[in-house]
N, C-alpha and C positions, 0 to 999 in steps of 0.2 A: 502492499501498501506506498502514497503518495499521498501527500497531505493536502487532505485538500475544503473547501470552504465548503460549506449545508447550509441552504436557508430552510428555518420549517417556517411556513405558513398559514395561520389563522385569517383562516376568507369563508367572507360570506357567496354563500351560494345557493340563488334560488328556484329551487325542481321550478325544470322550464325551460328557465329563460337562458339558454345559452348561447346566444351574443352578448348578454352582458353578462353572466359570468364568466366570457372569453374575454372582454371587455377589462374588467378587472383582473385578469389573469395573468393580462399582458403586461397590463403596471406594476404589477408584482414581479412581472419578470423583472423588467427592468428596473425598478428597487429593488430588490434583492443583485441583478447582476450589478452593478454599483455601486454596490458595495461589497464585491468581491468573491460573489456564490457563485461556486463550481457548476454547483449543485441544485436545482431549489425545488424542495417536498411541496404539493397541496394537500389538502385532506381528499379521504374517502370519497367522489365521484363530486368531483369540484364543479366540474365541467354543467353536468346537467342536474345537481340539486339531489337527495332525497331522501323517496318516494316510497311511501307502500304502497300505493294505489294500486290493484289488482287489475283493473281496465287500464289496459292497452293505451288505448287513445289520450288517459289523464297520466303517461307517465310517460316522461321526455328518453329517450337511446338515441344511442351512433355508432354507425357502424365501425369497428377500428381504424382500418384508413383512413377514413374524415378525421376521427380524432387523431389518429396522427398525424396527417398533409395539416391540419389547423396549428396541432403542439409544435410542428420541426418549423413554422416561419417563426415562432416566437424564440422559442430554441437558436434558428444559425443567425436572426439580428441579437441577439443577446450576451453569444457566441456561448450560454451556457446549455447543462441540461434539464429539462423541466418534465417530473414526473408527476402527473394528473390522472382525477379520477372519473368515469364515466360511467351511466350504462350502456352494456353493451351490449346492438341489436347480435340474438344468438339463432339467424335461421327461421324467426318465426314464433320460435319457444320465447320461452322465458329466456330476458338478457342475464347477463355475465356482470358485477359488477367489478369492475374493471380498473386496474393500475395500469398505467402502460407509463413506460419512459423516455424520452424521446431528444437525442440530442441535435446540431449545427446541422454533422447526414442524418441525419432519419435515426429513426427507430431504433430500438439500443434494447428493448425487453420491453416485457408483456406480465403481470402478475393477475389473475380469477382466484377472484377472493375464494376459495376450497372449504371455508367452515363457516358458513352463514349462521346467523344473528337467527330463534326459536319465529321473532317476528320476519325475516326474510324471506325462508323457503318456500315461502308460498303464491314469493314476486318476484325473485329469482334462481337461475340456476348458479347451481356449485361449479367452480373449477375442479382441477385435477392432474392439476401438478405445481409441484415449491417448483422452481428455477432459481440461477440466480444472473446478473449481467454485472457487464465490466465495463466502465465507463474513465478514463482518464486516470487506470493505470490502479482503481480504486474496483472492487467487487463486492457487489452488494447483492443486498433483497429487499423483498416488500411483501409484509402481509398486514393485511385489510382488518381494525379494528376489534371486532371476536377473535377476529382467527389467532392476537398474542395470546390467549389464555390458551392456549395449547401449546408447550414448549416443547411438542417434537419439534413443529415448527420451526421454531431458532434454530434449532440443534439440526437440524437437515440440512437448513441453508448454510448453516457457520461450517458443517464437515465438503459442503460441497465449496467452501472458500469463502464467503459473504463477511467478510470486512467490517459492516455500516452497514445494519439491519433499517427503516424503510416503514418507520407503524400508522397510516396513514386514518385516520379515524373520522366517524361521521356520530362522536356520543353524545344522543343530548341528555339534559334532567342536568339539574347542579348551579352552582358556583364555579367561577373557575378557577377555585383555589379546592372544591373540594372534589373537583375531577383532578384535579393536577393531584392531591394527596392518593385517592381510589390507583389512580397510575403508577404512583408509586410504590405499590403498592407487589408491582410483581411485574414493568418495566423493567428497573434492574438488575433481576434478576434473569432475566435471558441476554441483559450487557453480558454479566459477572457469570456466569455461569460457560458463559460460549464461550469469551474474551472477543466482544466483539459490541464495534458503540451502534448505538439503537438512536434514532430520529426518531421522533412525536410530535403532530401538531392532529389540529382539530377543524371545525370545520364552528363558525360560532355565527353567532344572533337569533330569533326571529324568521319565520320562517310561514307561508303565502298552506306547507304544508302539515301545517301544525307542532312541528316541531322544534324546543328551544335548544342552540351550545353554544356553552359557555368555551369561551376562548379560553385552550389552553396549547401550550408546544414547552418539548422537556430534551435537549443531547444529552445523552449519558455515555459513560467512559467507561472501555472495555476494561474500566476494575471496579466497573458501580457506582462510581458515584457518578453524582449532578455538574453537568458543566456548565451548563447553561439552563433556564426554563420561563416564561411565561405563564402569568392566569388574569386573565382580567373578561372582559363583555366587549371589546375591541377587535377592530381586525389587527393582525400581526404579522412580522418579520421575525424571527427568533435569525440570525446571522452570528457561524460557527465555526471555527478553524480547526478541524478536525487532526490532529499531532500521530502521525505514522511512530513516531518516538515509543506514547504511550499503548500501542496497539503490540511493539517491540518488545515492548518493558513486561507484560503482562506477557502473551510468549514467548517468551529468552526463561519465562522461571517455574520452576517442575512444578511449585507449588498454586501458582496460581492463575496456571492453564491448565483445564482440566478433559478438551476436547482426546489430547491423545495417548489420556489412561481410557476411554470407553471400554465397557467389554458388551458389544454391542449382543451378541449372542445371551447373552445371559438375562434378556432384556424381554424375550419372547414371555407371550402368554403360557400358565406352564398347560 
C-alpha cells in the first residue's frame, strides 16, 4: 500500500432525484479533490436515494453502464477515484443495492450488497460475490451498511489482499453521536482483527421517503484506533491521509497481525 488520502462524504440523497443527487455528488467530488483526496467515498444508494418502495414505478434504478459513465466524468475531471451507490437494474427483477468504484480511466470495481437487511429483502436482490479492487497502489473492498455486522466478509476481503475497507451506509434513526457510538461497537473490530483501515460514511437528513439519517463518518486505523470522525446533522466531508507505515507497523508485528495465524480448517461447522 502507498499513502493515500481518502474522503468520506455525508450526503443528503433524495429518492428518485438522480439529477439533483448527481449534481451534489459533483460538488462534493470537486471539493474533496481540492482538499487532496485520492479516493472519495459516498454513502449507500447516494445516486438514487434510499427507498423501500415495492412498486417498481415508485422506485428509481440505474443500469451499471449508465452509473459508471456518469461517475467517470466526475472522476476524470477531478483526477480522483469515486465510490458511489445506486439501485441497479437487474434485468426486470428486483434491483441490486450496488456501489461502484470508478477512476479517471473508468471502471475499477463493483460490489452488490450480499447481505440484505430484513426490510430490504422484499425489495432488493442480494449479490453473490465478495471481491477486492485496486486503485493507485491500494487494494480495497466495499461493504454496505448491514454487511458490516458479518465479520466473515471483512476477513474474506482482507485475506484477498484488502488494505482499506470502505463501509458506505444508509442507516436511519438517532442522532449523529448515537449512530457513531453504535458504529464504534463493531467497526473498530473489523479494522483491528484484520489489520486494515476502515472508512465509513452515512447519508444525512430527512427524505420524502420518510427516513431520517444522522450524519456520521469515521476513519479507523489498522490498530483499531479512531483516526478521525464526524457526527452531526449536516452534510460533511471527512478527509484523512492513510499512512502506509501504520499498516506496516501492524502487519510486521507477529502479535498484532492475526490473519497469518488463522486455521480455517477448524472453522467449519461440526
